[in-house]
DOBA-545171 format. One line per 4 residues: their letters; for each residue x, y, z of N, C-alpha, C, O. Coordinates in steps of 0.1 Angstrom, whole numbers, m for minus. Layout:
// DOBA-545171
A = X/Y/Z/X/Y/Z/X/Y/Z/X/Y/Z; ...
//
This chain:
// DOBA-545171
XXXX = 8/m12/0/0/0/0/9/12/0/20/13/5; 3/23/m6/11/36/m7/1/47/m4/m10/47/m9; 5/56/4/m3/68/7/5/80/5/17/81/9; m1/90/m3/6/103/m6/m3/114/m2/m14/116/m8
XXXX = 0/122/8/m8/133/12/m4/146/4/7/147/m1; m13/156/4/m11/168/m4/m6/164/m18/4/170/m23; m13/155/m24/m9/149/m37/m9/159/m48/2/160/m55; m20/166/m51/m21/174/m63/m16/188/m61/m22/195/m53
XXXX = m5/192/m67/1/205/m65/m6/215/m75/m3/227/m74; m14/210/m84/m20/219/m95/m32/225/m89/m43/219/m89; m31/238/m84/m42/245/m77/m54/246/m87/m65/245/m82; m52/248/m99/m63/250/m109/m71/237/m110/m83/237/m110
XXXX = m64/226/m111/m71/213/m112/m78/210/m99/m89/205/m99; m71/212/m88/m77/210/m74/m89/218/m72/m99/213/m66; m89/230/m77/m101/239/m76/m113/233/m83/m124/234/m79; m111/226/m95/m121/220/m102/m128/209/m94/m140/206/m95
XXXX = m120/202/m86/m125/191/m78/m132/196/m66/m139/188/m59; m131/209/m63/m138/215/m51/m152/218/m54/m159/223/m45; m157/214/m66/m171/217/m70/m179/204/m67/m178/194/m74; m188/205/m57/m197/194/m53/m205/189/m65/m207/176/m67
XXXX = m210/198/m74/m218/194/m85/m210/184/m95/m216/175/m100; m197/187/m96/m189/178/m105/m189/164/m100/m190/155/m107; m187/163/m87/m187/149/m81/m201/143/m82/m202/131/m85; m211/150/m78/m225/145/m79/m229/140/m92/m236/130/m94
XXXX = m224/146/m103/m227/142/m117/m221/128/m120/m225/122/m129; m211/124/m113/m204/112/m115/m210/100/m108/m207/88/m111; m217/102/m97/m223/92/m89/m232/82/m97/m240/87/m105; m230/69/m95/m238/60/m102/m233/56/m116/m240/48/m123
XXXX = m222/62/m121/m217/59/m134/m203/53/m133/m195/58/m125; m200/43/m140/m187/37/m141/m181/39/m154/m188/37/m165; m168/44/m155/m162/48/m167/m150/39/m170/m143/34/m162; m147/38/m183/m135/32/m188/m127/42/m196/m132/49/m204
XXXX = m114/42/m194/m104/50/m202/m92/42/m205/m86/35/m197; m89/41/m218/m78/33/m223/m64/39/m219/m55/31/m219; m64/51/m215/m51/57/m210/m46/68/m220/m49/68/m231; m37/76/m214/m31/87/m222/m23/83/m234/m22/91/m243
XXXX = m18/71/m234/m9/67/m245/m18/63/m257/m13/61/m268; m31/62/m255/m41/59/m266/m50/72/m269/m52/75/m280; m54/78/m258/m63/89/m259/m61/99/m248/m60/96/m237; m59/112/m252/m57/123/m242/m69/123/m232/m80/120/m236
XXXX = m66/128/m220/m77/129/m210/m88/138/m216/m86/148/m222; m101/134/m213/m112/142/m218/m120/149/m206/m130/156/m209; m115/147/m194/m122/153/m182/m112/154/m171/m101/149/m172; m116/160/m160/m107/162/m148/m104/149/m142/m93/147/m137
XXXX = m113/139/m142/m110/126/m137/m98/119/m144/m89/114/m137; m99/120/m157/m88/113/m165/m75/121/m163/m64/116/m164; m76/134/m161/m64/142/m159/m57/138/m146/m45/137/m145; m65/136/m135/m58/132/m123/m53/118/m123/m43/115/m118
XXXX = m60/109/m131/m55/95/m133/m41/96/m140/m32/89/m136; m40/104/m150/m28/106/m157/m17/111/m148/m5/107/m148; m20/121/m140/m11/127/m130/m6/117/m120/6/116/m117; m15/108/m116/m11/98/m106/m2/87/m112/8/83/m106
XXXX = m6/82/m124/0/70/m129/11/72/m141/18/63/m143; 11/84/m147/20/85/m159/35/82/m156/42/76/m164; 40/86/m144/54/85/m141/57/70/m138/69/67/m135; 48/61/m137/50/48/m132/53/38/m144/57/26/m141
XXXX = 53/42/m156/56/33/m167/47/21/m169/52/10/m172; 35/23/m167/25/12/m167/19/9/m181/11/0/m183; 22/18/m191/16/17/m204/15/4/m210/5/0/m217; 26/m4/m209/26/m18/m215/21/m29/m206/21/m40/m210
XXXX = 17/m25/m194/13/m35/m184/m2/m36/m182/m7/m46/m177; m10/m25/m187/m24/m25/m184/m32/m22/m197/m27/m17/m207; m45/m26/m197/m54/m23/m208/m60/m10/m206/m65/m3/m216; m61/m5/m194/m67/8/m191/m72/9/m177/m69/2/m168
XXXX = m81/20/m175/m86/24/m161/m101/23/m161/m108/28/m169; m106/17/m150/m120/19/m146/m120/29/m136/m112/29/m126; m130/39/m136/m131/49/m126/m145/53/m123/m154/52/m132; m147/57/m111/m161/61/m106/m159/69/m93/m149/69/m87
XXXX = m170/75/m89/m170/83/m77/m180/77/m67/m191/72/m71; m176/78/m54/m186/74/m43/m187/87/m35/m177/94/m31; m199/90/m31/m202/100/m21/m211/93/m11/m222/88/m14; m206/93/2/m214/88/13/m218/100/22/m210/109/24
XXXX = m230/100/27/m236/110/35/m239/104/49/m246/94/49; m235/111/60/m238/106/73/m253/105/76/m257/96/83; m261/114/70/m275/114/73/m284/105/64/m296/106/64; m277/97/56/m285/88/46/m285/73/52/m276/70/60
XXXX = m295/65/48/m295/52/54/m282/43/50/m278/36/58; m277/45/38/m265/38/34/m253/48/36/m251/57/27; m247/48/48/m236/57/51/m223/50/53/m214/54/60; m221/38/46/m209/30/47/m209/21/35/m219/20/28
XXXX = m198/14/33/m197/3/23/m192/m9/30/m182/m9/37; m199/m20/28/m195/m33/35/m183/m39/29/m177/m34/19; m178/m50/35/m166/m57/30/m169/m62/16/m179/m67/13; m159/m59/8/m160/m64/m6/m146/m64/m12/m136/m59/m7
XXXX = m145/m70/m24/m133/m70/m33/m137/m64/m46/m148/m68/m51; m129/m56/m52/m132/m50/m65/m130/m62/m75/m120/m69/m74; m139/m63/m85/m138/m74/m95/m146/m70/m107/m153/m60/m107; m145/m78/m117/m152/m76/m130/m166/m81/m126/m169/m94/m126
XXXX = m175/m72/m124/m189/m76/m120/m197/m84/m130/m204/m93/m127; m195/m80/m143/m202/m87/m154/m197/m102/m155/m205/m111/m156; m184/m104/m154/m179/m117/m154/m183/m126/m142/m187/m137/m144; m183/m120/m131/m188/m126/m118/m203/m131/m120/m206/m142/m116
XXXX = m211/m122/m125/m225/m125/m127/m228/m136/m137/m236/m144/m136; m219/m136/m148/m221/m145/m159/m216/m159/m155/m222/m169/m158; m204/m160/m149/m197/m172/m147/m194/m176/m132/m192/m188/m129; m195/m166/m124/m191/m169/m110/m176/m166/m107/m172/m166/m96
XXXX = m169/m164/m118/m154/m162/m116/m152/m148/m111/m158/m139/m114; m142/m148/m102/m138/m135/m96/m124/m131/m102/m114/m137/m99; m125/m121/m110/m113/m115/m116/m111/m101/m111/m120/m92/m113; m100/m98/m104/m98/m86/m98/m88/m77/m106/m80/m82/m114
XXXX = m89/m64/m104/m79/m55/m111/m65/m57/m106/m63/m63/m95; m55/m52/m113/m41/m53/m109/m39/m45/m96/m32/m50/m87; m45/m33/m95/m43/m25/m84/m54/m14/m84/m60/m12/m94; m57/m8/m72/m67/2/m71/m61/15/m65/m51/15/m59
XXXX = m68/26/m68/m64/39/m63/m76/46/m58/m87/45/m64; m74/54/m47/m85/63/m43/m79/77/m42/m68/79/m37; m86/87/m47/m82/101/m46/m93/108/m39/m104/108/m43; m89/114/m27/m99/122/m20/m97/137/m24/m89/144/m18
XXXX = m103/141/m34/m101/154/m40/m111/165/m37/m110/176/m42; m120/162/m28/m130/172/m23/m127/175/m9/m124/166/m1; m127/188/m5/m124/192/9/m135/188/19/m140/197/26; m138/176/20/m148/171/30/m143/172/44/m131/172/47
XXXX = m152/174/53/m149/174/68/m159/164/73/m171/166/74; m153/153/78/m161/141/82/m156/135/95/m145/138/100; m166/128/101/m162/119/112/m166/105/108/m177/103/103; m157/96/110/m159/82/105/m155/81/91/m147/89/86
XXXX = m161/71/84/m158/69/70/m144/65/67/m138/69/57; m138/57/75/m124/52/73/m124/41/63/m133/33/62; m114/41/55/m111/29/46/m104/19/55/m94/22/61; m110/7/54/m103/m4/62/m100/m15/52/m108/m19/43
XXXX = m88/m21/54/m83/m32/45/m80/m44/55/m72/m42/64; m86/m55/52/m85/m67/60/m73/m75/56/m70/m77/44; m66/m81/66/m56/m91/63/m64/m104/60/m73/m108/67; m60/m111/49/m67/m123/44/m62/m135/52/m50/m134/56
XXXX = m69/m145/55/m84/m145/53/m91/m143/66/m103/m144/67; m84/m139/77/m90/m139/91/m97/m127/95/m106/m127/104; m95/m115/88/m101/m103/92/m96/m98/106/m103/m89/112; m86/m104/112/m82/m101/125/m73/m88/125/m73/m80/134
XXXX = m65/m87/115/m57/m75/113/m63/m66/103/m66/m70/91; m66/m54/107/m73/m44/98/m65/m31/98/m62/m26/108; m61/m27/86/m54/m15/84/m65/m4/82/m74/m6/74; m64/7/89/m74/18/88/m68/31/83/m57/35/88
XXXX = m74/37/73/m69/49/67/m80/60/67/m91/57/63; m76/71/71/m85/83/72/m86/88/57/m77/89/50; m98/93/54/m101/99/41/m98/114/42/m106/122/46; m85/117/39/m80/131/40/m80/138/27/m76/132/17
XXXX = m84/151/27/m85/159/14/m71/159/8/m61/160/14; m71/157/m6/m59/157/m14/m49/146/m11/m37/147/m12; m55/134/m7/m47/122/m4/m50/112/m15/m61/111/m20; m39/105/m19/m40/94/m28/m36/81/m20/m26/81/m13
XXXX = m44/71/m22/m41/58/m16/m41/48/m27/m50/47/m35; m30/40/m28/m29/29/m38/m29/16/m30/m21/14/m21; m38/7/m34/m39/m5/m26/m43/m17/m35/m46/m16/m46; m41/m29/m29/m45/m41/m35/m60/m43/m33/m64/m47/m22
XXXX = m68/m40/m43/m83/m41/m41/m88/m55/m43/m100/m58/m42; m79/m65/m45/m83/m79/m44/m85/m84/m30/m90/m94/m27; m79/m76/m20/m81/m78/m6/m94/m72/m2/m99/m62/m7; m101/m79/8/m113/m73/13/m111/m60/19/m101/m57/27
XXXX = m119/m50/16/m119/m37/21/m133/m31/23/m142/m36/17; m134/m20/31/m147/m14/33/m145/0/37/m134/5/39; m156/7/38/m157/21/43/m166/20/56/m177/16/55; m160/24/67/m168/23/80/m179/34/80/m179/43/72
XXXX = m188/32/89/m199/42/91/m194/56/92/m185/59/99; m201/65/85/m199/79/85/m208/85/95/m220/83/94; m203/92/105/m211/98/116/m214/113/113/m224/118/118; m206/120/106/m208/134/103/m202/138/90/m191/133/86
XXXX = m210/146/82/m205/151/69/m208/142/57/m215/132/58; m201/145/46/m202/138/34/m188/134/29/m180/143/28; m186/122/25/m173/117/21/m172/115/6/m181/108/1; m163/121/0/m161/121/m15/m148/113/m18/m138/116/m13
XXXX = m150/103/m27/m138/96/m32/m139/92/m47/m149/88/m51; m128/94/m54/m126/89/m67/m119/76/m67/m108/75/m62; m125/65/m72/m119/52/m72/m114/49/m86/m121/52/m96; m102/44/m87/m96/41/m100/m90/27/m99/m82/24/m90
XXXX = m94/18/m108/m88/5/m109/m80/3/m122/m85/7/m133; m69/m3/m121/m60/m6/m133/m62/m21/m136/m60/m29/m128; m65/m23/m149/m68/m37/m154/m58/m41/m164/m54/m34/m173; m54/m54/m163/m45/m60/m173/m53/m63/m186/m47/m62/m197
XXXX = m66/m65/m185/m74/m67/m196/m87/m60/m193/m92/m59/m182; m93/m55/m204/m106/m48/m203/m117/m57/m197/m119/m68/m202; m123/m53/m186/m133/m61/m180/m146/m63/m188/m149/m54/m197; m152/m74/m187/m165/m77/m194/m175/m66/m192/m183/m62/m201
XXXX = m175/m60/m180/m184/m49/m177/m183/m38/m187/m193/m31/m189; m172/m36/m194/m170/m25/m203/m169/m31/m218/m164/m23/m226; m172/m43/m221/m171/m48/m234/m180/m42/m244/m177/m40/m256; m193/m39/m240/m203/m34/m250/m203/m19/m251/m208/m14/m261
XXXX = m198/m12/m241/m198/3/m242/m187/8/m233/m181/1/m225; m184/21/m234/m174/27/m226/m178/30/m212/m170/31/m203; m191/32/m211/m197/36/m198/m208/27/m194/m217/24/m201; m206/21/m182/m217/12/m177/m224/19/m165/m218/25/m157
XX = m237/19/m165/m245/26/m155/m247/16/m144/m249/4/m146; m247/21/m132/m249/13/m120/m264/10/m118/m268/3/m109
//
């Protein structure tokens, strides 16, 4: 796992992420991007993905990026995310096979002020050791999303996160179109 605080030095880009409406427009939509080596970024989400990953030399290792936003609100009935592993949902539904991305990334790009809403990652298979990470503004977390992880109950505020998964092959979820609706 890797954590980088005060990640984005580009004030102009960070200011664009400070707009709640931009985040809200992304909720419930899952996107696929082949990467900057095939197509230039077309939105702020793809720009931050490029900023995070371009220096890592991954172009020949992955097929592209799946990305989406989660917003959790303390005052809503669903104010947490249960234990799960990121996977190709369409493949799992069709065959039962669990195929996970190579790695996952979370960017906390909105200046939320929250209580609770921790990212927790479980040690496999016992769930006895849990790593807990606070959702801090302008923080990037890179993690193995094939491990069980969750977001704990949010007690106050609204938690904003951009999730990015790197795939070795394009998931079935995105075979028929570039954008899959939740």
